[in-house]
N, C-alpha and C positions, 0 to 999 in steps of 0.2 A: 372243487379243483380241476386244475390243468391237468392234461395225461402227460406222462412222466416223457414221450419223447419231447417235449418243447422246453424241460428245464433246463435249464444249462448249468456246467461247472461254476466251483468259484473262482472268482477272478483275481490272480493275485500282483501282487507287485512284481519290477523286474527283479531280478538278482542287485544289484546297484543300484533301485531309488534309495528315499528315504522307507523304512515300514515303522519305525514310529510313530504315525497319524492313522497308516491303516490299523495298526494292531488297535491302537484307541478306540476307533470305528469301530470296527469290525465283532471286537472283543467286549470293549465295555459296554458300546452299544449294545451288544445282544443285553447282556445284562440289566442294562435299566430298560430294554425290553420286559425283561423278565420280572425286573421289581416291579412294573404297573402290571400285566399280570399277575404277579399277587393282588396285589389289591382288586382288583377286580372279582379275581378267585372268591374273595370273602366274601361279595357281594354277589357270586352270579346265585342262578336259580336254580335246580340239581340235577336237571334237565341239561346245562348249558355246561354242570364244574368239570367234565371229562374230560371236552374240548380245551377249554382253557390249558388245565391241567399239563394238557399233554401239549398243547401251543408253549408253555413255559416252557417247560422240560426239551424243545427243539429248540431252543433260544440258550438256555442254560447249556445244553449238551455240543453245539456251536462255539461258546468261547471255552469250554472246557478244551477240546477238539485245537482249536486251532495251540492255543496259547502252552498247552502238554507239548504241542510238536515242535512250536517256536524253539520255545524252551534249551527242547537238545539240538536241534540242527541248524539255528541261525551259525551262519559266523561270524554276526557283529554280537562281540561280548553286551554290550548297552540294551541289545535287542532282546537277547535269550534274558538278561536279567529283568527288563521289564515284562517281559512273557509270562516268568516267574512271579513276579508282583499281579498279573492278571490273575492265574493260578491261586497266589492267595486270595482273593476277593472273589474269584466265582467258588471257592470254596466255604468261604464265608456266607456271601453268597445261600450255596447252598444246607450249609448250618444250620443260620437264621429260619433257612424254610422248613426244612426238617424241623425245626419246635416251635410251628408258630400254630399254635391253637387253634387259634381260626379258620385258617390253609387244612389244618385235620378234621376239623368240625365241619366244613364243606366238605370234602369228601370222604365222610361218613356221611353223608347224609342224601350219597346217590342210591337210587334204592338199584337192586342189582336184577330184579322182577324186569325181563323184558332186555335186558343187556345179551350179546351174544359171548361166545366163550373169549374173545380174546380182551373184550373190554374188562369182564370182570375178572380174568387173569392178573391183567393190569390195575386193574382197582384193589387186587386182594393184597399185592403186591408190593401196590405206592403205601396203603394202611400199615401192613406190616415194619415195612420201612420209615414210616412214622413214627414206631414205638419204641422199635429197636433207636430211634436215635433221643428217647426219652421224652417226646410232646405229651406221654401221661406226666410225666417229673412235673415234683413242687418247682417255684420259679428259682430259687437257690438252686440248686440241681441240675435245671437247666443253664444258669448261664455258667453253669463250673465248667457245663457239658463242650457249652460255647468257646470258652477258650479253650480248653483241652483243644478241640479239635482244630483249634486256629493253630495253636501250637504243634498238633500231629503234623500238618501240612510242611508249617517252617522244618521241622527237622527232619522231614521223608525230602526233601529238597536239599536244603544241607547234606543230606549222605550223595543223593545221588550226583549232587552239586562236585563233591568232596572227590567220588570217580570219577567224572568225566574230566574235571579240571587239573587232577592231579597225577596227569600221563610222567608215567618217570621213562630216566636209561639209564644204563647198563656200558659202560666204555671195555670196552676186550681188542685185547694185541690181534691183530690181524691173524695169524697163525688160526684163531679160533674159530673161525669162517670155514673152516675143511669139514670138508660131509655136505655142504649146504649145498643144495639146486644153484648153479650158474645163473639164473634169472635173480637171484636170492641178494645173492654175492655182490652185483652188479649194481641193483639199486642201495646196495651199505658199500662207500664208497671208501676206502681205507684215507682214513688221513696225512698232515704230516709228519704226525707223531707216531705213522702205523700206527693208526688204531680205527676202529669203527665203532657207530651204536647201535644198539637192541633197544626199543624203544617197549613200555609196557600192553600194545596195539598188538590185536591176535595177527596181524597179517605176518604179523616181528617173529612174535615168542612163541608162535606154534611151528610154526620151521624150522624156528635153532632147535624149540626143544626136541621135535621128533629125528633132522639129521645132524644135529652138530656131534663129533667126536670127543670132542674137550670137555671130559666130567667136569669141572671145575668153574670152566664159563659157561656151562647149566646149569652148577648152584646157584653163581649169583647172580643169571636172569630172575632163575626163580625163584629166590630172595628176595627180589626186584618188585616184580610182581606181583608178592605177599603181601608188603607192603603198601600196595599203592592205600592213599589215605589214613596214611597213617603217621599220625598218631591221632591226628584231628579227630576221622570219625568214629574212634571210640569208645567218645566220649558223645559224640552225638546219638550213636547208638543206642549206648546206656538212656541216657534222658526216653527218644526213641520209646524202649521196650517200656522203660515208669508211663511213660504219659499214656503209652495203648492199653496198659494194666488197669490203671485209674483210670480210666473211657471205660472198660468194659466193666470191672467192680460197679463205678457208676450205675451203672443200670442191672444189676441185679446177676450177675456171672462171675461164675469162679472166678476166670482169669479168661485173658485174649483169645485164647487156641477156642476155649468155647465159647465164646462169642461171634469169633470170626465163624468156626465151623459151620455155626446153624442153621444158616443158607448155602449152604455146599452139600457135593452130592453125600459127605461122608459122615454126616448130620453133628455128630458129635467130636469135642475136644478131642474127651481120652482113648479113639476109636486112630487117631493119629498115630498116635505111638503102637497101638497094636500095627496096623497098618506097614510100617519104619521095618516092625520085629520079623514080619510074616513074610517081605519081600525080602528080606536081610539072608531068614531063613533058607530060601528055595534059592536064594545065588549063591549061599556060603559054600556049596564043593564047589562049584565049578568053580569059583573067583581066589578059591586060596592053590585049587589045582592052576590055574592060569598065573598066579604071585610064585609057583614054584618054577613051572618051567621062565619065566622072565629074570627068576633069584641064579638059578642055572646057568643060562647063559648069559648075565652080565656076571656069573664069579669068574668065567673063559675070559675074560677079558681082563677082571682085575678082583685076584679072589680074595681079597682084604674088604671086596664089597658086603656088607652086613643086611640090609633089606634093601626090598625097591620102592624108590621113595619119587615124592614129587619133580626129583630134578632127571630120572631116570628112567621113570615110566613110559613112556612117550619114546625115546629114543627106541628100548629093551621090546616095547610093542611091536616097529618098524620093523626092528632086524628079526625077531621070532618070524614078521610073517614075510618079511626077505625072503629067510631061508625054509621056515617051513611051508610055506601055504606059495611061496615061489609069487610072491608079489611086489613090486620093490616104488614105492610112494614116488621116486624121480619119473619112473616111467610110466605111473597113468597118467601124471600131472600132462602128459606132452597133451594128454587128449581134455580136457578142459582149459580152456582159453573161456577166459570171461566173458568175451565180446555172441561167439557162438553159446556158453550154458546160459547168458542171461535169452540169448531171443529162441535159444532150444528150450528154457523152461513156457514160457509166453506158447507155444505151440505144441507140449506136450500139456498144458490144464485147457487150453483153447479145447483141443481135438478131445478129453477126456468130460469135460464140462458144458461140452456144445459154445463155448465163446469165441467171440472175434475181438484179438488185440487191433484198435490204430493208431495208432506212432502217432503223438502230436509235436513237432518237431518246434512249432513256434509260441509253444507254451510257456510262461515265463515260471520259475521258483525260487527258490531263494540263495541255488546255489547250481554253476553250470554243471554241475555233475548231474542233476538229477533230468531222470529222462519219467516223462509225460506219456500215458497210453489213453485212449478212452475203451473202454469194455460193453461190447452189448451182446444179448442171447438173441438168437431170430429174429435178428435186424432191431432189435428195440435197444435203446443205450440201456444200459445197468449201472455206470461210475467211472468216476475217473479211479488210476491209479499213479502213482507216483516213486518211482525207485531212486533212494540216496543211497546208491549202492558201496561207498570207499572213503577208510579214513581219512578224518584232516585236524587240527588244534582248534577244540572247546566241540567238538560233536558226539552225540552218545557211542558209546565204544563198545555196545556191544549190537546185536539185532535184534531188531523187535518191530511188530507192524504200528503205528499208530493213526486214526485219526484224525485224517483233517476235518470231515463234517456226516456227519450221520446220517443215513440214510430215509427220508417216510414218501411213503407213496405220495403222488401229486402236490412233494409240497419241497422237496429237494434230494438230487443226487447222492445217494453214497461216494464219498470219498478215503481212499484210504495209503499209507505211504509205506514205504518198507524202509528199512533204514538200518543199513548194513557197513561191516567193513571189511567188503571184502580186496583181494587185489586188481590191478589192472590187466594184471597178463593172466601168469597160469593160475590154478586155485587147485589144492589138494580136494581129493574126493571127496574128504568130509567137511569142506567146503561147500560143495557142489549140496549133498543130503542135507546142511545146514539154510541156503537157500531154500531151494524145495517146502523144507517147513516153515520157516520163515513166512511165502509167498503161499500158504495153507493159510495163514491169518488172511492175509489180505484177500483171497477169493474169496474167503468164509465171510469177509465187511460186506465187500459189492454184492452179494449173489443175498445176504441176509437182510438186505437196507429197501427194500420196496412194501412194509411192513406201515399197516396203518397209528399206530403207536412206536414212538420214536423208544420207548424202555425196550423193545423187539429187537433194537436196530443192529444190525452188524452181528459179533461176536457177545450176545448180550446171555448166553446159556450160564449156567453155573463155573466155577468158578476153575475147577478141577476137572472142565471137561476140556477146558477151553483148548488145552494143546492137542486132544485124543485127534481132528481132523489133520490139524497139523505134523503129525508125529504117520499118523496114515501116510501122505503125501511124501515122506519119506523115502515110500518102498517103490514110486518110480521110478528114485535115483539109481537102486541099486537093479536094475532090469537090463542085461542087456539091449533087447527088442527097442528099446524105450531110446537107452544113451546110445546105443546106433548109430538116431538120428541127431542128434547133434553134438558127443562128443569125440571128432576126428582132430587129425594129428596135422600139423605145417603142410601134407602134401594130398591131407581131405581122405585121408584111410581112417575109416571106423574104428573104436576102441571094439579087439576081438573078444565073442563073448567068453571064449576060455579064458579073459586075463578078469572077464566081471566076476566068471564063476570061483575064479580064486580070491577076489577081493572082497565077494562076497562069503568066504571059508573062513580066509585070514581077520574081519572084519566080526565076524562070529567069535573068532579066542578074542576075548576078552568083556567080551559083556559079561561075564558074570561079576570080576572086580567092581566092573566099572558103574553097575545097579548099586554093587555093597558102596562105590563111589557117593552114590547120588542116598541115596538111605544116609551119608553122613551128611549133605547140605539139607537134609530133607529133619536129620536128629536137630543140627544145627538153630536150624528155620524155628520147630517147637519147641524145643527146650530154652534159648535165650529168652524166648517170650512166656514160655511157663516159670522160671525160673527165677530170672532177670539175675544172675549173676554178678559181683562186685566182680569180679577176675575175668570179664571176656575171654580172653587168649586163651588161660587156662583150662576155662572151660571146654575151650572147643576145640582143644588138644585132647584130652578125655573122651571128649565125642569123636572126638579124629581114631584116638586108639581105637574103641567101639567100634565102630562100623567099617569105618572105611579098612582096607586090607595094602592100600595105599599107603606109605609110613611117611609123616609129615614132618619140617624142616623145620628143628627147634628157633628158638628167638623169631620167627615169621605169627603174622599176621593175619589170615584168609578173610578174619570174617567184615575189616573194613576197607575191602574189597567189592563185598559181596553182594553185588546191588540189586537180588529179588530179595533180600530180607527188605526190603525197603515198598517195593511193592504186590510182593507174595507175604511180606510177613510171615505169618505161623505157616504156612502152606505150602510149603513149597512140595512134599510132599506128590502132592500135583501131579507132577511133571508124570512120578511112577503111575501114580493112578490113572491118566489117563491112556498111559502105552498100555496100561494093563485091557484099558475099551479097543484102542488103536487098534491093537491084535489082533481084538474077537472081529470090529468091523473089518480089516481086512479080508477075514476070513469066507467074506460073503462075495470078494473080487474072484476071476477065474483067473489064477493064475500065469495060463499059457496065454492069458490077453488077458491084457492090465488094463485095454481099450476098450473093451466089451462097453455096448453103452447101456444094457439092459443095467445090466448097477451100476455105476455110473452114474447115470441121472439119476434114479433111485438114490442113493445116496444124494443128491447134488439137491435133489426136489425134499426129502426126507427128512434133513441132516443139518443139510447148510443155510438153503433159502427162511429155511424153517427160523431161525436165528434164534433170540431165547422165549418163544410164542409156548413153549411147551418143557417142561423138565426132560431134563436130555438123557436120564434114567428110557424116559417113552418115546422120545426120537428115536433113539439106536433100535429100544425093543422095535416098534413101527419100521426099520429098516433092515434089520436081521429078522424078523418075525420070530423073535422070542427074546424075554432079558441077556442082557447080557453078562460073560461070568469071565472066570478068570482062565479056563482049560485052555486058549488060545497062546496064552501068555505063558504058561507053567511048563508050554509043549516045546516051545521057541526057546524057554530059558536052560531045559531038559536033552534039546537038540534033538529032540525026536520030529521037528521043522524045521524046513528053512524059510520061513515067513518069517 
């Protein structure tokens, strides 16, 4: 194998080039090579099977990564559709592979004696995956599983497409902009008819719902938001739930959550509602007290207000923070210019983990907004990252990290892409926190890109641990010393430490009812998959009454725009599960010096760089020196610590 210093990043076409031939060559070419290796696998002697298996999955991973990314970010709809077609083909190949008795027999023939720990783990997990795919079932069952798997992919794509392409707008009179920041107002000019538009994109809706003083306008905007992808995604989701249930029961599981949880830290399906109930109880007292504060403040403006609901909670949370904690979000925004924040993020993570970022101004990508950096550690190239951070039509409209290339030691450099939707000017501090969070995934992907087995490359841990490293990195976006390095106003004055302290205190307000809201999302994710109700809207409304303390608006359809139902399935609980672990991970750092190299480098090497080479619980225990627990999380929730 060649040394990693000689490896080159993936070469992409220019933004204005014809991407269709390149996409075919790169992705379908990789699938063709994977198919060839599948034939070689069955005929290989046991001593070479593992290497062939790894090469096959490198090709398959390359096809999946590029197709999955380009289907979400390319500005040309035809190219996005082509990438979606390739995703279907890649999933079809993967399904066929995992139901291939000859391939399973070849891998099962490998003797474990003499294998190192990494190879043994790879083999055990791969054989487990074969069995979970149904390779040991009869031919009729295997054929039905093939059909189901392909249908799942089609429905998942349709659900995501409905959200991505379902952008809507609310038309409002000019006076509805009262209270909005000046730069936001300037970006939403009033037309000749005296109106302006608010889209369902986050840079539009979040500031509007936070700052607008027009209660009716806020209700109209959030109602539009909660009609995203309605009614189309209602039927798509119903079909997806049914297909997933059949998939699980064909394999002998009681339901989809039971099948899905088996390979996660949580272990079993019934453990999910137990965890949801536990967190709901822990957050109940704090959450109800916070809602009462919001309601009392809202009634000073309008005595007729009956509840804190989806149209007013952001607004009154901002009012309370401004009045009771002396935190004005519009004042805070002055310190968070997007360009400075992006550079600051690189400087912070570079110092923390010993990374160096070198801008690649001549790198070509799918859009001119994309910025590219090569990443190195101790002079050794680690990989390449690309940042696609502003909204546009047809683009993935949430925030996530996507793989472009999975890293494999001596074979190919890891490359990852951050896809977000932030404003080009001033940012809300919450958006800064989101950027730090998502960048945590990107660092994880690059640092864990030097394993021999592609299976362990990147963010390859159990799914309910995936968010923990990113949630922990959010803490650096709350530290006054850290922020002073890049959060400056127009004159270059750093954000005052006392303002950051007030921001932190203000942020602590709301953690109870927000935790309950997260448990509502988790309950929707779990119960819809478990029950597959005929009326999804009614069941979601019922779950809202049971779990969230923020009232939902009647006649809205949250579930059709809840994109995580596609990728996370029944496991949205993982966000809170990861947060429990993240609070424990952060307890090992020196809060007076978040850049202290001891814990930072240990965390980098023992948790992030490890990728999927060990069970997440073991990686965390190796770093902490003990098994993780929920004490730090409970202390935070109960207000006995500010971590």
